[in-house]
C-alpha positions in Angstrom: -0.2 -0.3 -0.2 2.8 2.5 0.9 4.7 1.9 -2.3 1.4 2.2 -4.4 0.7 5.5 -2.4 4.2 6.9 -3.2 3.3 6.2 -6.9 -0.1 7.6 -6.9 1.5 11.0 -5.2 4.0 10.9 -8.0 1.8 9.7 -11.0 -0.4 12.5 -10.3 1.7 15.0 -11.4 2.2 13.6 -14.8 -1.4 12.9 -15.4 -1.9 15.7 -17.6 1.0 14.5 -19.6 0.1 11.4 -19.4 -3.6 11.6 -20.5 -4.4 9.8 -23.7 -7.4 7.5 -24.2 -7.7 3.8 -24.2 -10.5 1.7 -25.2 -12.4 0.8 -22.4 -14.4 -1.8 -24.2 -18.0 -1.4 -22.9 -20.9 -1.3 -25.6 -23.3 -1.3 -22.9 -24.6 -4.5 -23.6 -25.3 -7.2 -20.7 -22.6 -9.4 -20.6 -23.3 -13.1 -20.9 -21.6 -16.4 -21.7 -22.6 -16.2 -25.4 -21.7 -12.0 -25.7 -18.5 -12.0 -23.3 -16.8 -8.7 -22.2 -13.2 -8.2 -21.1 -12.5 -6.1 -17.3 -9.1 -5.2 -17.2 -8.1 -5.0 -13.5 -5.3 -3.0 -12.6 -3.6 -4.8 -9.2 -2.0 -2.2 -6.6 0.8 -5.0 -5.8 1.7 -8.3 -6.0 -1.4 -10.8 -5.5 -2.2 -10.8 -1.8 -5.3 -11.7 0.4 -7.0 -8.1 -0.3 -7.1 -9.4 -3.5 -8.6 -13.5 -2.7 -12.2 -13.2 -3.5 -11.4 -12.0 -6.9 -9.5 -15.1 -7.2 -11.5 -17.2 -5.8 -14.5 -16.2 -8.7 -12.2 -16.6 -11.3 -11.1 -20.1 -10.2 -14.7 -21.4 -9.3 -15.6 -20.1 -12.8 -18.1 -17.9 -11.6 -16.5 -15.0 -13.5 -16.7 -16.9 -17.2 -20.4 -18.1 -16.2 -21.8 -14.1 -16.1 -19.8 -14.1 -19.1 -16.8 -11.9 -17.9 -13.1 -12.6 -18.8 -10.8 -11.2 -16.3 -7.6 -9.7 -17.5 -5.6 -9.1 -14.3 -2.7 -6.2 -15.0 0.2 -6.7 -12.7 1.5 -4.0 -10.6 4.1 -1.7 -12.2 5.5 1.7 -11.5 2.3 3.7 -12.3 -0.2 3.9 -9.9 -3.3 1.8 -10.5 -5.7 5.4 -10.3 -3.2 6.7 -13.2 -4.1 3.8 -15.3 -7.5 3.7 -14.6 -8.0 7.4 -15.3 -6.3 7.0 -18.5 -8.5 4.5 -19.7 -5.6 1.4 -19.8 -7.7 -0.6 -16.8 -11.3 -0.6 -16.5 -11.3 -1.0 -12.6 -8.2 -1.4 -10.3 -7.4 -1.6 -6.3 -6.9 1.5 -4.8 -7.3 3.2 -1.0 -9.1 6.3 0.2 -6.0 8.5 0.7 -4.8 8.0 -2.7 -8.5 8.5 -4.1 -8.5 11.7 -2.0 -5.0 12.9 -3.5 -6.0 11.6 -7.2 -9.4 13.6 -7.1 -7.7 16.8 -6.2 -4.9 16.6 -8.7 -7.6 16.3 -11.3 -7.8 12.5 -12.0 -11.4 11.7 -12.7 -12.0 8.4 -10.7 -14.3 7.1 -8.4 -14.4 4.4 -5.4 -17.1 1.9 -6.8 -16.9 -0.7 -4.0 -15.0 -0.7 -0.4 -12.8 -4.0 -0.6 -12.4 -3.9 2.9 -14.9 -2.2 5.1 -12.7 -1.2 7.6 -9.0 0.1 8.3 -6.7 -2.4 9.0 -3.8 -0.7 9.9 -2.2 -0.1 13.9 0.5 1.5 15.4 2.5 -1.4 16.6 5.3 -1.7 19.4 7.2 -4.6 20.8 5.1 -6.5 23.5 8.3 -6.4 25.4 8.0 -2.6 25.3 7.2 0.1 28.2 5.2 1.8 25.6 1.4 0.7 27.0 -0.6 3.6 25.4 -0.6 5.8 22.8 0.3 9.3 24.9 3.9 6.9 25.5 4.8 7.7 22.2 6.0 11.1 22.6 9.5 11.4 22.5 9.9 8.2 20.6 11.0 7.4 17.3 8.6 6.2 14.8 9.6 4.1 11.6 8.0 5.4 8.5 6.8 5.6 5.1 7.2 9.0 4.0 3.6 9.4 3.4 2.0 12.7 4.3 -0.5 11.5 6.5 1.2 9.7 8.5 2.5 12.2 11.1 -0.9 14.0 11.1 -2.8 10.1 11.9 -0.2 9.6 14.8 -0.5 13.1 16.4 -4.1 12.9 16.6 -3.9 9.6 18.3 -1.5 11.0 20.7 -2.8 13.9 21.3 -6.6 12.5 22.0 -5.0 10.3 24.5 -3.4 13.0 26.4 0.1 13.4 25.0 1.8 16.0 23.2 2.5 14.5 19.8 5.6 15.1 19.7 7.7 12.0 18.4 11.0 11.5 15.8 10.2 9.8 12.5 12.9 7.9 10.3 11.8 7.3 7.0 12.7 3.7 6.1 9.9 2.7 3.9 9.6 -1.6 3.8 12.6 -1.8 6.4 10.5 0.1 8.8 9.5 -3.1 10.1 12.8 -4.5 10.8 13.7 -1.4 12.6 11.0 -2.1 14.6 11.9 -5.8 15.3 15.8 -5.0 16.1 14.9 -2.1 18.5 16.2 0.6 16.1 12.7 2.4 16.2 10.3 2.2 19.1 7.3 1.8 16.8 5.4 1.5 13.3 2.7 1.0 11.8 1.5 -2.8 10.0 -1.4 -4.4 8.3 -2.8 -6.5 11.0 -3.8 -8.7 8.6 -0.6 -9.3 7.0 2.8 -8.3 8.7 0.7 -8.5 12.4 0.5 -12.3 11.2 4.1 -11.9 9.7 5.6 -11.2 13.0 3.5 -13.6 14.8 4.6 -16.3 12.7 8.3 -15.1 13.5 7.8 -15.1 17.1 7.7 -11.3 17.5 5.0 -10.3 19.8 3.7 -7.0 19.1 1.4 -4.8 21.2 -1.0 -2.6 18.8 -3.1 0.6 19.1 -6.4 0.9 16.7 -6.6 4.3 15.4 -10.1 4.4 15.6 -9.8 3.8 19.8 -7.9 7.2 19.9 -10.5 9.8 17.6 -9.5 8.9 14.4 -12.2 8.1 12.0 -12.7 4.8 10.2 -12.5 4.4 6.7 -12.4 1.4 4.2 -8.9 -0.3 4.1 -8.9 -1.3 0.4 -11.5 0.2 -2.5 -11.8 -0.8 -6.2 -12.0 2.7 -8.3 -13.1 3.4 -11.9 -13.4 6.2 -14.1 -16.2 8.6 -12.7 -18.2 8.9 -16.2 -18.4 4.8 -16.6 -19.4 4.9 -13.1 -22.3 7.9 -13.9 -23.4 5.8 -17.0 -24.2 2.6 -15.4 -21.7 0.0 -16.9 -23.0 -3.3 -17.3 -20.2 -5.0 -17.8 -18.5 -3.6 -14.3 -21.9 -4.2 -12.8 -21.9 -8.0 -13.9 -18.2 -7.8 -12.8 -18.8 -6.4 -9.5 -21.8 -8.8 -8.6 -19.5 -11.6 -9.5 -16.5 -10.0 -7.6 -19.1 -9.9 -4.3 -20.0 -13.7 -4.6 -15.9 -14.1 -4.3 -15.7 -11.8 -1.1 -18.6 -13.0 0.8 -17.5 -16.9 0.0 -13.8 -16.0 1.5 -15.3 -14.2 4.2 -17.4 -17.2 4.7 -15.1 -20.4 4.0 -11.7 -18.4 4.6 -9.8 -22.1 4.6 -11.3 -23.2 1.4 -10.9 -19.8 -0.2 -7.0 -19.5 1.1 -6.7 -23.4 -0.7 -7.9 -22.1 -3.9 -6.3 -19.0 -3.7 -2.9 -20.6 -3.1 -3.4 -23.4 -5.9 -4.6 -20.9 -8.5 -1.0 -19.0 -7.7 1.5 -22.2 -7.4 4.8 -20.9 -5.7 3.6 -17.6 -5.0 3.2 -18.2 -1.2 6.1 -19.9 0.4 4.2 -19.6 4.0 0.7 -21.0 3.2 -0.3 -20.4 7.3 0.0 -16.8 6.4 -2.4 -16.9 3.9 -4.9 -18.9 6.1 -4.5 -16.7 9.1 -4.6 -13.8 7.0 -7.8 -14.5 5.2 -9.2 -15.6 8.6 -8.7 -12.3 9.9 -9.8 -10.5 6.9 -13.5 -12.3 7.2 -14.9 -9.6 8.9 -13.0 -7.1 7.2 -14.9 -7.7 3.6 -18.2 -8.1 5.0 -19.0 -6.4 8.5 -22.2 -7.2 9.9 -25.2 -7.2 7.8 -23.5 -4.8 5.0 -22.9 -6.6 1.8 -19.4 -6.8 0.7 -18.7 -3.5 -1.4 -20.9 -1.1 0.1 -19.6 2.2 1.0 -20.4 3.9 4.7 -21.0 7.9 3.7 -20.4 8.5 7.2 -17.1 6.8 7.1 -16.0 8.5 3.9 -17.8 12.3 5.0 -15.6 11.7 8.4 -12.4 10.9 6.8 -11.9 13.2 4.3 -13.4 16.0 6.8 -10.1 14.9 8.7 -8.0 14.4 5.7 -8.8 18.0 4.2 -8.0 19.3 7.7 -4.6 18.3 8.0 -3.7 20.7 5.0 -1.9 17.9 3.0 -4.1 17.8 0.0 -3.2 20.0 -3.0 -5.0 20.9 -6.6 -3.5 20.5 -9.9 -1.7 24.0 -9.1 -0.1 22.5 -6.0 -2.7 25.1 -4.0 -4.1 23.4 -0.8 -7.8 22.4 -0.5 -9.2 23.9 2.5 -13.0 22.1 2.1 -13.9 19.0 1.1 -16.3 20.3 -1.5 -13.7 21.9 -3.2 -12.0 18.8 -4.2 -13.3 18.3 -8.3 -15.6 15.9 -9.5 -18.2 15.6 -6.7 -18.8 12.4 -4.5 -15.3 10.2 -3.9 -17.5 7.0 -4.0 -20.5 5.3 -5.3 -22.7 2.2 -4.7 -24.3 2.6 -7.8 -22.6 -0.1 -9.7 -23.3 -2.5 -6.6 -26.0 -4.9 -6.9 -28.9 -3.8 -5.4 -27.2 -0.5 -5.2 
C-alpha cells in the first residue's frame, strides 16, 4: 500500500501529460456467456489476500458463467489510479488516501466498492516495550514510510490520549518493520491482517493501538476505482463484474480456509508460507463483510468523517499545488458511489 501511495502522488503530477484515451471496451450490452466482455483489473501490488475474492471467483468459473473475461494486470511503476483514469484498465485496486490525492490533482476516478470495509492498519510496538498506550509515544522514534498523512494521523491519536504528539520520524519504507523488530525504532504502522500475522509467525510479539479507539475516523481499507464517467453511465459490464466479485469475497468471508486453498492453488509458488495466507484470510473475513452490510457497500458517514479529517490536515493540494481547505473544493463530486453494486 505504501509503495502504491507514493507512486500515486508521483503519478498525479504527470497525469496531464500521461492522459491518452484507451478503449474501455464497454458497449453497454449485458455480458453473458454468449456475449463475453473483458474486464481489465489493475492490481495495486503483487497478489495478496486483499485480492482473494476476485481470484476465488475466477478459479471457480463464476466470471466465465457471467460472461466476464478477467484480465488481471500486474502492478508496475504507475499507480492504478492513473492507469484507470487513462483508460488503460477498467477498474483498479486503490485506497481512500490515494482517491483523495488523485481527485484533488484532477484525475476523474471514483471508488465503486469497498473491498475492506474497515481500516486494517494499527500502530505497533514490541510487546516487551514500556509503551503501553499512545501518549507514551511522545519522545519516541517512528519508523515510517514517507507518506504525508502519517504524522498527522499519529499526532491525532497521541494528543487524543493525553500526549503532546511530539515524536521523531525515520523514513525507512519497507525496512520500517525490521527497524521496529530489531529495536532501532520504537514504533511503526502495520497491517494487522498481514505484517501482524507475519511477525507472530516469526515469534515476534507486538502490542497494537487502533486508530479508531483514539479519535481517528474509520475508513474502507481497500477500494476499487473506475472512471467517474463509467460509473455515471451505469456500466453493465462493471456491474456484472462487481456482482460476481461480491460473490467471491463473501464466499471467502464465510469459507476462509477453502478460499485460501483455492487462492494458493491458483498462484502456485507465490506463497512460500501458506499459513500466513490462511490466517490472513481468516482475519480479513470481518473486513470483507462487516455485520449485515454486503461486501462492497460504502458507508457514507465513514467517508465523510475521514475526508473531513484528511482535508483539515492541509496536505491535500490541487493540480496547481494549492492546498485545498474544504472537502467541497475537491473536484468531480462524490469520491465514492454504490451505484454499480448489486442493489446499489
